[in-house]
Every structure is written in structure tokens, then in C-alpha cells.
C-alpha positions as CSV (number, residue, x, y, z in Angstrom):
1,X,-50.8,-101.6,97.6
2,X,-50.4,-98.1,96.0
3,X,-51.4,-95.1,97.5
4,X,-52.5,-91.5,96.4
5,X,-50.0,-89.5,94.1
6,X,-49.2,-87.3,97.1
7,X,-46.1,-85.7,98.0
8,X,-45.4,-88.0,101.1
9,X,-45.9,-91.1,98.4
10,X,-43.0,-89.9,96.2
11,X,-39.3,-91.4,96.9
12,X,-36.3,-89.8,95.1
13,X,-33.0,-91.8,95.4
14,X,-29.3,-91.4,94.4
15,X,-27.9,-94.4,93.3
16,X,-24.4,-94.6,92.6
17,X,-23.5,-95.6,89.2
18,X,-21.6,-99.0,89.3
19,X,-24.4,-100.2,92.3
20,X,-26.8,-101.0,89.3
21,X,-25.5,-103.8,87.2
22,X,-28.0,-104.0,84.8
23,X,-30.2,-101.0,84.1
24,X,-32.5,-102.8,82.2
25,X,-33.6,-105.1,85.5
26,X,-32.4,-103.0,88.7
27,X,-33.4,-104.8,92.0
28,X,-35.2,-103.7,95.0
29,X,-31.9,-105.0,96.8
30,X,-29.6,-102.9,94.7
31,X,-32.0,-99.7,95.2
32,X,-31.6,-100.4,98.8
33,X,-28.2,-101.2,99.3
34,X,-25.8,-98.9,100.6
35,X,-24.9,-97.1,97.7
36,X,-28.4,-95.8,97.4
37,X,-29.2,-92.4,99.2
38,X,-32.6,-91.4,100.0
39,X,-32.7,-87.6,99.7
40,X,-36.5,-87.2,99.1
41,X,-37.1,-85.0,102.5
42,X,-34.2,-82.5,101.0
43,X,-36.0,-82.0,97.3
44,X,-38.0,-79.0,96.9
45,X,-41.5,-80.2,95.4
46,X,-40.9,-78.4,92.0
47,X,-38.4,-80.8,91.0
48,X,-37.9,-82.1,87.6
49,X,-37.4,-85.8,86.5
50,X,-39.1,-86.9,83.4
51,X,-38.7,-88.0,80.2
52,X,-39.2,-85.5,77.3
53,X,-40.3,-85.4,73.6
54,X,-38.5,-87.8,71.4
55,X,-35.8,-87.1,68.9
56,X,-37.4,-88.3,65.4
57,X,-35.9,-89.0,62.0
58,X,-37.8,-87.9,58.8
59,X,-35.5,-90.0,56.4
60,X,-37.7,-91.3,53.5
61,X,-37.4,-94.3,51.3
62,X,-38.6,-94.8,48.0
63,X,-41.6,-97.2,49.6
64,X,-43.0,-94.1,51.7
65,X,-45.9,-93.1,50.5
66,X,-46.1,-89.9,52.7
67,X,-43.9,-88.2,55.0
68,X,-42.7,-90.7,57.9
69,X,-41.0,-89.9,61.3
70,X,-39.5,-92.7,63.0
71,X,-38.9,-92.3,66.9
72,X,-34.7,-92.3,67.6
73,X,-34.0,-91.1,71.1
74,X,-35.7,-90.8,74.0
75,X,-34.9,-87.4,75.8
76,X,-35.2,-86.9,79.6
77,X,-34.4,-84.1,82.0
78,X,-33.7,-83.7,85.5
79,X,-33.7,-80.7,88.1
80,X,-33.4,-81.1,91.7
81,X,-33.4,-78.2,94.3
82,X,-32.9,-79.2,97.8
83,X,-32.6,-77.3,101.2
84,X,-29.3,-76.8,102.7
85,X,-28.3,-77.2,106.5
86,X,-27.0,-74.2,108.8
87,X,-24.6,-77.0,110.1
88,X,-22.7,-78.4,107.1
89,X,-20.7,-80.6,109.7
90,X,-23.9,-82.6,110.6
91,X,-23.4,-85.9,109.3
92,X,-27.1,-87.4,109.7
93,X,-28.8,-84.4,108.0
94,X,-30.5,-85.4,104.7
95,X,-29.9,-81.6,103.2
96,X,-26.2,-82.3,103.9
97,X,-26.3,-85.5,102.2
98,X,-27.8,-83.6,99.0
99,X,-25.4,-81.0,99.7
100,X,-22.3,-83.8,99.3
101,X,-23.8,-85.8,96.6
102,X,-24.3,-82.7,94.3
103,X,-21.4,-80.4,95.3
104,X,-18.8,-81.5,92.5
105,X,-19.1,-81.9,88.8
106,X,-18.8,-85.0,86.9
107,X,-20.3,-87.7,89.2
108,X,-22.4,-90.2,87.6
109,X,-25.5,-91.1,89.3
110,X,-29.0,-93.1,88.9
111,X,-31.6,-90.9,90.4
112,X,-34.5,-93.4,90.9
113,X,-38.2,-92.1,91.1
114,X,-41.0,-93.9,92.7
115,X,-44.7,-92.8,93.2
116,X,-47.6,-94.0,94.9
117,X,-45.9,-95.8,98.2
118,X,-45.1,-93.9,101.0
119,X,-41.5,-92.4,101.0
120,X,-40.1,-94.0,103.9
121,X,-40.9,-97.5,103.0
122,X,-38.2,-99.6,101.6
123,X,-37.9,-100.6,97.6
124,X,-39.8,-104.1,97.3
125,X,-40.5,-106.4,94.6
126,X,-43.5,-105.0,92.2
127,X,-42.6,-101.3,92.8
128,X,-42.8,-99.5,89.9
129,X,-39.7,-97.1,89.4
130,X,-38.4,-94.9,86.8
131,X,-34.3,-94.4,86.9
132,X,-32.2,-91.9,84.8
133,X,-28.7,-91.8,84.6
134,X,-27.2,-88.4,85.1
135,X,-23.7,-86.7,85.5
136,X,-23.3,-83.5,87.7
137,X,-22.4,-80.4,86.7
138,X,-21.5,-77.5,89.1
139,X,-24.4,-76.7,91.4
140,X,-26.2,-73.3,91.9
141,X,-26.9,-71.7,94.9
142,X,-30.0,-70.2,95.7
143,X,-30.3,-67.3,98.2
144,X,-33.5,-65.3,97.8
145,X,-34.7,-62.5,100.4
146,X,-36.8,-64.4,102.9
147,X,-36.4,-67.7,101.8
148,X,-34.6,-71.1,103.1
149,X,-31.2,-71.4,101.7
150,X,-31.1,-74.2,98.9
151,X,-29.0,-75.4,96.2
152,X,-30.0,-76.8,92.8
153,X,-28.3,-80.0,91.1
154,X,-27.6,-79.2,88.1
155,X,-27.8,-82.6,86.1
156,X,-26.8,-83.5,82.6
157,X,-28.6,-86.6,81.0
158,X,-26.2,-89.4,80.6
159,X,-28.5,-91.5,78.1
160,X,-29.6,-94.4,79.9
161,X,-33.0,-94.6,81.4
162,X,-35.8,-97.1,82.5
163,X,-39.2,-95.9,83.0
164,X,-42.0,-97.4,84.5
165,X,-40.3,-100.7,85.3
166,X,-41.5,-103.2,88.0
167,X,-38.8,-104.1,90.2
168,X,-37.9,-107.7,91.1
169,X,-36.4,-109.1,94.5
């Protein structure tokens, strides 16, 4: 049963691109697999992972009575900032996982967002998720005075998304 939309009820995962064979019908098994990485606890709560305004075409035909606009492409954006660990050799650190996933450019991933279920709960049939394909760019290191060290993953939309999809088994 869905819960309130609190920060603790948001899960953000990075899934290696080839692990989802059909983005129009991802499964809970794929999202819970070994190629899926839960980075929720590393991501700061001012993240961006949403659709934006769609592109439109205003081509007129002789049958159009007035101005028309046809929706063409759905646009989306993503920006994730994650904390950095002081000990970069700690392989169990979710901060280091975030760092390793987004350190290099040109890696293609699915970023998955689920809202309304406690973060630590595995993906299950019936969960509503949104998945977005991104290619990584060089990250930005953030070192403001008096704040935690962090890194912003600069993500380039790769053209595939499936929003508000109800997972199968």
C-alpha cells in the first residue's frame, strides 16, 4: 500500500542499460537484479528527475481551420548530486557507489524513480516507477565552504523514458 510522499519513501536506482531488455515493460526482477544499484541514500533531496515541456510541431494542412500544435517529443531532465565519502576505498559506501557510477563520461544508464513506498523496500509487482535513459558526462565536484563534499552527476538524456509505469513480476 502506498505511503505518504516523504523523502524516506523515494527510491532512486541506477540500472545498467542492458539489464532492462524492454523499457516499455520493465520488471521488478530487472530492477532488483545485480545490475541495479540503489543510490537513494547518497542523493541530496534537491535532485531533478522529471519530464519537461514537450516539443511541438505547428505544421498546417489545408484542412486545419486555425493554428494547431501537435506534440512530437517528450523531453526530460535529470540532475543528481551525491555526497562524497572521505574514504574512497570503502567499497560498502553508497557515497562511493554514486561516485563510481558517475565518475566517467559516456556511460549509459537507466535512472529509476519510485515514490510512495519506503526506500529500502525491494521493487515489487504493482509499484509505479518512472525510468529514464541517460548518458553520463563529466561530473562537477562541489566543495562549498562549511558544507559536505559532493559531486553532481551531469546527465544527458538518451531519448528513452517510461513514466508512471506499473511494474509486472
